[in-house]
N, C-alpha and C positions, 0 to 999 in steps of 0.2 A: 348473347340468347341464349346458348347450351350452358353458358356458367348460370343464369338465371333460374333457368327449367332445374338443373341442379339442385341448387340452394333450395329451391321450392321443394324439392321433392326430398330433402334430408332432412327440411323444419316439418314438412307432413309426415315423416318415419319417426320421427322424433315424439313430435305431439301425439302419434297415434300411439306409442309405445308407452309413453306419461299417461297418457288416458286411461290404456289397457290397466297399468299399474294402480292407478287412482281407483279404475273401476273395481277389482278386484281387492284390493284393500278395503273399500266403503261397503262391499255386497254384504259384508258382516257386522256393520256399523249400523243400529240403528239409532236414530236421530228421532228427537220429540218435535212435534208440529211446530213450523217456523223459527226451524233450524234445519241445515242440510251437511252434509259429511264432505271434508275437507282433509289433504294429506298438509301435514306441518312440516316444517323444517327439517325434524328430526327423520321425517318419513312415517308416520305415524296417522293413523287415521282420527279424526277428532270432528266432535260436531260444532259449528258455529253457528251464529245467528245469521238469521237472510236477511238481504239489504230491502231498501226502499219497494222496490216493486216484486218480491217475493210472492207477495201473495195476491197479484192483481187478479189472477183469474178464479178467486174465489169472493164470490158475492152471495155472502149470507148473513144480517147483520145479526150481532149479539152486543149484549150489555155487560161491560165490565165491571168488575168489585170496586175497582176506583173510581164510577162513574160516569165513564166514558164510553159512547158508543161506536165499537171497530166494524169494520167493513166484513169483517169474516172472523170466524176461531183463528184462523192462522195469522190474520192480524193480531187479533189479542196476544197469542202466543210468542210472536216475534217481536213486538214491542215491550212485554214482559223480559225477555231474553237481552234486549238492547239495551234497556235501560236497568238492569238486573233488579228487577223489583219483581215481588210476588202478586201477582193480577190472576183473577179467577174470574170465571163465568159467572153473573148474577142470574142465576136461573127464574127469581122473581120479577125482575124487571127494575125492581123499586130504584136500585140505583140512578138508572137514566130513567127522567121522567116521562119523557116523550116518547121514550122507546116500551115502559111499561104500558102504556094506554094501547099500543099493538097487540100485546099479547093473549093468544087463547088463554080461557079460564084455566086450563091445565097447567100453565107457567108458574102460578101463582104457588100452587099445592104440589109441583113434581118434585122437589126435593124429599118431603115426607113421604109421598108416594112411593119412589124410590127406596127410603129406608124401611119401610113396611114390605114392601115387596121383594128385598133383597132376605129379609129374616122369613119369611114364606119358601122361599127357593133354596135355602139355605139349613141344611141342619145342623146340630150341635157339632159333628166330628168337622164338618165343612167350616164351619165359624173359626172353630180354632187352629186351623190352616188357614185363616184368611181368605177363605170364600175364593180360594183360585180354581176349585173344580165346577165351578158353576158354570162360566162361560164353555166350558169341554161340555158337559153335562147338555147345555143349548143348542151347541153346536153340533147337529145331527148328522149333517153330511159329511163334518171334519173338514171342512175347506177353510177354516181359520176367520171366517167372518159369519156372524150372524144375518141372516137375511129376513125379510118380512113376514116369511111363512113360520120361522123357525123361534120367533119371537111376539107372533100372534096369539098370546095365551090370557087366560082370563083368570087374573088373581083373586080366588075365593075370599070370601068376605072383605072385601075391599070396598068401599063406597065412596072412593075419587072418581074424580071422571075421566083419571088419567089412566094409559094404557102405558103397555111395553113398547109399543109401538111410537109413543111418545119419544123413546131414545132415540130414533131417526129423527125426530125434528128439532130435538136440542143438544145432541153428544153426538151427532156424525159429523166430527171436524173435518176430515177432508171431502165431504159432501158427496160421497159414491153410493148413497141408498143402501148401506149396510153399517155394521157396527164391528170395528174390528177388535180383537183382545184389547190393545192399548186401549184404545176408546171406551171399552166396558169397564175396564179397570177404571179409568177415567169419572166414569158416571157413577160408579157405584163404590168410589177415593178407595178402592184395592190397589193401588199400584204401591210399591218397595216403598219403604218409609225409613227414617233412622233419625232417632230423639237428636234433636241439635248438640245436647251436651255430649252426645256419643259418636260424634262425627271425629274426632281427633283425641285418641286413647294414648298415652305413653307407656311403655312397660319397658322394665328393665330386671333382668335375671341374673346368678350367676354363670360362670363358664362352666360347661359341663354339666348344666340341667336339660332336663325334657320340659318342653314346653307347649300349652295350648292355648293358642290363641282363637277366641270365638265371634262370631260377626253378630252383630248387634241388628242387623237390618231386619224389619219386620215385613212380613207379607213377600218375602223377595225370592221369586223363582229365577231359576237359571242364574244362582250365584258367581261370579268368577273372582278369582284372586289374583293380585298381582306384586309382584315384589319390584320395588323400586322403578314401577309403572311399566312394567313387563308382565303379560299374563303366564301364568304357569298352572300345571295342574300337579306333577310331582315331580322334584328336584333330587331324589336321593334323601337327603336328611330333610328335606321339609316335604312336605305329605297333607294333599287336603282330602279330609275325611268327612265325606257327606256333605260337601257343599259349604255347611255353615262351620266347619270346624279346621284349623290349621293346626298341624303337628311340627314341631323341632325337636331334632333329635341330637343329643349331646351338643350344645350351642358351643361355638367358639366366635372370636371377634367378628368373623368373615360374615356370621349370620346378622349382625347390625344393619337395619334399615328400614326402608318403610314398608309395612304389608299391608295391602289395600282390600276389602270386598267391597264389590261393587254389585248394584243391580238396578238397570237404568240410571236415573238420576240419584238415586242414593247410594252413598258410599261411607265406606268408613277406613280411617288410616289408622293402624298401629303403627307408633314411632320405638322401634322395638332395638335397645341397647344391652349389648351384652358385658356385664361386668367381669374385670379380671382381679382377683387377688394380687397384692402387690408381690412383687420380684424384687428382693432387695439384696442390695452388696453394698459393701461397706470397704473403705482401702485406705491406706495399706490395713492388711489381716494384724500385721504384728508390727510392733517399735519398740525400740530401745533408744532410752536418752539418758542423758546425765541430769542432774539436777541444776533448775535455773533455764533447762531448754524449752521451746516452745512445741507444744503437740499440734498437731493439723491433722484432722478425719476428714474424709469425705463420705457421702452416704448418698447414694442412688437407688431411685426404686421406679420400677413401670407398674403400670395398673392402668384398669378403667373403672372409675371414675381415676384423675389426677390423685397419687395417694400425698396425705400429709404426714410429714416428716416429725417426728419427736426421738428425745435421747435419753438413755439412763448409764448411770455408771455405778457398777455392782450392786445394781437392781433398784436404783434411787434413782428417782426423775431427775433431769437436770432442764432448768429452767434459764430463759434468759432475763436475768435477773440485772436490772441496773446499777444498782451497787454491787456486783462482782466485775471489779475492774478486768480480772484476768482471764474470764470466761464469755467468747462473743458467739455468735451463731449467725451464718449469713445464707444469704439466697433461700430463703422458707426453710431453714433449719438443715439445708442440705450439705452444710459445711460447718465443723465443730472445731474452733481455736480455743487454747489453754496457754496462754503468757506464764514464763518465770515456773516451770511444773515443778512439783515439790515429790520423792518418795510415798509421804507419808499421805498426802492428799489425791495424787492424781496416780498413782500405780493401781490398774485396776482394769477390768471387764465394761467396755463400752459398747452398747448398746444402741444401735439406729431400728427404728421401728416405721414400718408406711404402713398406712390406715386408711382403708376405704369402704364403701359401702359394702363390699365384696368380702372384706375379712382383711386381717391382719397378718404381716409376718414380719420378719427382723433378722438382723446378721450382727455378729459381735465382732469386734477387733481387741487384743491385747495389747497395752502400753506396761510398759518396764520403764519404771524411772531409778538410775542407779545412783544410791544414797554416797558418791564418792567423786572424787577428782579424777578418777583412772579412766581411761577408756574401754568402754564395755566390751563383754568378750561375744556378745551377739550381732547381728548385724544391724547398722545405723541406717544405710540408703536402701532406698527401693525405686528401681531401675524400669524406665519406660525402653524397650529397644525395639529398634529398627530393624529389618533385616532389607538389603538390597540387591536382590537378584540381577547379575551385570553379565556385560560381554564376557569375563573372566573368571566366572565363579558367584560367589556370594559372600558380603560382608555383613557383621553384627556392630551396629553404632549404639551407644549410650546417650543421648542428646541431653542428658541434665550437666554431665561434666566434658560432653564433647569428645569420648575415647572409643577406641576402635576395639571392640570385644572378642573379635573371632574374624578370620578371614580366610577363607577355601579357595584356591585356584584352580585353574582347568586340570591341572594334572595332579589332582587329588586322586589316589589310588582307591578304588571300588573293589579291587580282585577279591577280598575278603568275604563282603557281602553278595557280591556276585556269585560266587560259587555257591553260594546256597539255594538261589532260584532255579526252580525245576527247569526254568527255560533257556538256562544260562546252556552254552555250547550247540544250541541247535544250529545257530548260524554266527559268524562272526561278528561280537559284539564290543565296541570301547572299553576298557576297562578304565579310564579316568572318569573326573566329572563328568569332561565335559568332552567334545570332537574338537580341540583349539579354538574354538570360538563358542560359547554357550548360547544356544537359543531356546532359552526360556518360555514358555507357554503359560499356562493360568497357574497360579499358585495360591492355595488355600490351607487354612489352619484347622485343626480340628480338636476340639475339647483343650485348648492351649495346651497339648501334648505334641500331636504329629502336624507337621508340615509334608503336604502332598505337593511336590514341584513338576509340573510334566515337561517334559523334554519332544516336541514332536517329531526333530528330525532324527532322533533317535528310537524311536518307536517305546519309547518308557518313562514311567514317573519314578521320581527320587523320594523315598521316603525319610526324611530328618527328625530325629527327635530331640527335643528342647533340653529336657532331661541331662543327657548325654551330650553337654557341650554344642548344642546342633548340630550333630555329625548327622551324614547318612547310615542308615541303619539298615534300608531295605530299597529293592528295585524290583519295578511290577514293569513286565513286557504287555503290551497292550498292541496287536496286530495293526500296523497303518499309523498314522499321526494324533496320538492322544493329545486332545487338548477339551476347552469348556467344561474344566472341571465344575461341579457345583454340590458343595455338601449338604446333604439332608439330615438336619440334626434329630429329629424327633422319630428318623429311621435308622440314622448312623450309618449312614450309605453315603456314597458320592457316585454321581451322573457323569458320564462325558460321551464327549462324541469322539470319534476316529473311523476316518474314510468313510461317513455318511453313515455312520451305525451307531446305536448307542452301548456302551459299556457301563453295567452296576459294579461298583466294588461295596462290600457289604462288611459289617463289624468293622470299619475302618478306624475307632478310637481303640485297638488293640492290634499290636503287632502279629499275634496270632489269630488263626481260624478267620483269617481275611479270604474273601470267595471274591473271583470277577466272572460275570456273568454276561454272556453277549445276548441282547435282546431284538430278537426277529420281529421287527411292526411293519416290514412288509412294504416300506418304503424310503426316500433315499434323506437322510435329515443334515441339515445345513446348520442348526444352532438350536440351542436348549434355554429355555427359561422357566426355572422354579421358584414359587413365592416362599420367603424365607421372613423371619422376624423373631424379633422375642416373646410378641403376643400373640402368633398364629401358626399352625401347624401347617407342613406342607402332604397335601394328597395326591396333586396332580401336577402336571408339568403341559407347558405349549411349546410344540417342535415347531420350527420352520422347515418346511419341504416344498421345495418351488413356489408357486404363486398360491401355499395356502398355509396356514398356522393351524397343525393339528392338536386337539388334545387327548392326553393321554391318562392313565392312572396309575399313578405309584405302588398303588396294594397290587392289583390286577394284573399291571403291564399291558391292560388292554386300551385300544384306542377306542375314546369316548365321541368324539365331535369334530368335523371340521369348518374353518372359518376361512372364506375365500379372502385372499390378501394379496394384492398386486404392486410393485413397486418395491422400494427399500422397507426392510419390516423391523419393528422394534416390540417389545413387552415389557412394562414395568406394572409392579402391583402395590396396590392399597390395601393393605391387610384390614383395617378396620373399615366394618362394610362389604368385604370381597367384592373388591371391583378392581378391574384390570385397564390398564391405557394401552392400546393396541395401536401402533401407526402402521397405515398402510399406505405409501408412497406420501402425497400432500393432504393427506388426511387422518385425523387421530379420533378414535372413539373411545369413549370409556364405555364398558359393558359390565355386565355382572357376570361373575366368573362361575355361579350356579347353574345359569341357564345357558351363559356364553351368548347373549344376547344383546344389540345396543341399549344403551339406556340415556345417551346422550352425545355429545361432540366437545371437544375440549382442544385448548391451545395445540397447535403442531409443532413438535420441536424435540429436545433431546431432554427426558423427565428425568427428576434425581427426588428421591422422597425420603426423609430424614429417618433417623433408628428406632424413633420411637410412634411413627408413621402418621404423624401429626401436620407435617409439614409436605409439601410439593411443590417443586420448583423446576418451571419447563423453560429452555433457552431455545428460541426459534430463530437463533441466527444472529439477534440485532438486541434482543430485550431480552431479558428473565421476569415469567409471570409466576407470582408466588400466589400459593393456595392454603387454606387452613382444611384441616378434616378435623371434625367434631367426633364424640363419644357414640354418635347413631352411624359414622361413617358418610355425614354430609360434607360434599367438597364444597368451597366457596371460595371465590377470589378474593384478595387481599388488597394486593398491590403489583403495580410494573414497575420494573426496575429498566431504566429505558438507557439505550446506546451500551451495550457490551458485548461487541461483536468480535474482541481478542477473546473472549472464553474459550477453554478448551474442556475443564472439567470442574463441577461443584463437588465441595466435601463439607460435610454439617459438621461442627464444632460445637459442643455445651456452652451455654449462654452461663455468664457469670452474674448475671443477675435476675435471670429466671429459670423455671424447670425445662424450659424449652431450648431449641438449636439455632444458633446464626450459621453463618455459613463462610467460607473461602473458597474462592476459586483461583485456578491457575489459566495463565494466557500463552497466546502465541509469541508474546513478547518477552521482556526481561522483570517483568512485574509478577506477583500474587497480589489479588485485591480481596480485604475482606467486608464484608459485607454485616450489619447489625441490622435483622430485621425488626428488633423490637423499637429503636432509637433511630433509623432510618440515618445512619451515620456509615461511612465508607470512608476506610484507609485502605493506602495504597504500600505493598512492602516491594522496594525496588531493589535494582541488582542481584536479583536471582539467577541471572544468566538465562541464555535462551535455549530453547525446549531440545530435549533429546534428539538428534539425529533420528529420521525414520529409516526402518530397515526396509530394503527394497521399495517397494511400490506403497507402501504403508504412510499414512498420514502423518505428520509430525505429532508425536504426545507426549502430554507432562501429566503423569499422574501426580495426585496429591492424597494424602493420608494422614487420616489423625490418629490420636492415641487413646481410639476408646474415650469412656467417660470421664475418667480422673485425669487423663492427659493434657500436658500442657502445650503439647508438640505436635506439628507436623511433617512429613518428610515429602520431598518434591526433588526429584531428581533434575537435573539439568545436562546440558550437552559436554561442562566442563567437571562439574562436581556432584558430589551427594551434600543434597542440603539439609538443614532439619531448620524449622522456624517456629519462635517463640509465639504461640498461638495467644496467648494472653497478654504477652506486651508489644507484639505485634511487630516484632523486628528478627531477623536471622541471627539465628542462635549458634549455626556450627555449619563450617564447610568443608569435605574434603575431596579433595583433589581428584581426579580418576582417569586413567586411559581407555575405559570402556561403558558405553551406556547402560544404565540401568532400567530394564524392561518392567521390573514388578517390584514392588514395597510391600511388606507385612509388617504389621506391629505385633510385637508380643506382649500379651497382658502378663504383669508381673506378680500378680496374685498367687499364683500357683506352682512356681517355679522354685 
């Protein structure tokens, strides 16, 4: 009995809380007659059609323009809502024969009377404003409704038998004996409206533009603007000016999305896309060959829309000529191959041009063909290099030839560079690369020149210079246990966490003028997420702090907003459209990073976004759900890949048949799996060994790292070896046995070494 009472009480409390929340959200939501306010699955208030008994208490017959007699105005409009038809009130009653007989004499001429009366009540300024002031002028006591004494007016020079009092007879939709502003607007056709041809407008502009979007709703009062369905007034670089105009300053890809202006039932949506001029890179930048060799040039271009690629050689256009058996173009012109090259014909400057509606750009490679049988003096090979950071130092491997290029052990002496540190000597520091065993934290590369490798247990960051044979050249001491390194390219800064505080390293692409700053944000920090990508600029960060996620400006270093988030927390960014996926426990929400408000839900799981920002994959512990992201930032589910419960980590890999990406994923077994997203094909690479043994209480983790736009390889350490996989041919390329686990893997871009 007691259990039953308690359950009833809990249920009552839950229902009361839900109804209270529903009442609060619906309090500001106006619904047309025949509809009511309802809280949808996303938690937003929306108007829905009433049920069959919704209008049973209204009994005042009206004639519909569809020739049907309805029991009340309410039932007419409810039927129009349910059937998705436009049904008006026939004031003359001619559409309904029996009904027309019952109409008083005014009914036939009431519409013409209202037209004439309105012109007499509204002057020229009033008409230009849609007549919105007439109601306020008539509402003498300002109570929001027109009563009989307020509309008992004589219309001069009118010969009609109708009066304004007939408004209560024909246009009192809720039958309360008064005329509300909504009823008045309906009676005189003053409701906001939009030309049907303007309800959806597509707008595309170039990145960096200042944009003005206008709302074309007529007679609208209290215009509201929404971005991706969320109402706003001022979002920093997005501002509403005078209700009808929206200004967007210095737009970038994050501004793309749907901007809607609304007034009542009238709405106009601007599908807004920011076009980005192509960023082109060609590989390799220099080649030396002998006569008769083959030339292989690859080109990659990022941009919105997807750029079209073309080639020139010494400023002469190159075409895919079916009669030219030596020159071939592959994968939408992203690859140029020339067989049996000769010095006279093929030596020169090869330019790859990327072009889209935002403009064009290019990159150039130089090819030298030696007209001799001797080996040329210049470099012939170009290498993709991987660095494995492991228990006993770090190794540099070249996958094409499976060579070990460099190896530094734990006892590598750092005395010379340590003595140059202003903090050296404050307390006893180890002078070797590591203290017996290396415990590497996060490792990042800056402008393909410097590597910053965290050593949390030693309270320092090792700086490695690639041009100096990948040797340590500096040590930065940070109080506590530094980790969580994130490089912000547009600010040339590294943000990191140490003992729940944020440190900022500035001017990190240079060895001199570097500065370390401790940010006092006023709360404990456990994790840091910063958006990055070739198509976006980083302006803010999200910080994990207890059961909340806080937003901070990278420019002002000031706290902006707080998002309640309980349970396991994670954040991933979708650069096109300015969205983020925030996971709080067992719920994942898609939010707008301008307002930090939810705009929808999405599959719960670990998310992976492709380098071009156009493919999103989410692993829920069992299946992989794949989404596409278009130029406007719209996220659309395209497929589900079933039964992948052994998955640990996804790494995207450039497709050889399209300009998009496929992916590999590492597993908790001795396999690495390839997924072709376009051909729906799966391949398994076996015998790769078990994942590295976890450190202390950490879960087993198998990192997998690709080799950039042009690389053919992936690196993935196992418990017994450093492993290189040929991603094009899907087989094991190299294995180097080791005695210590690899914790981090970096790929070095060979373009500028």
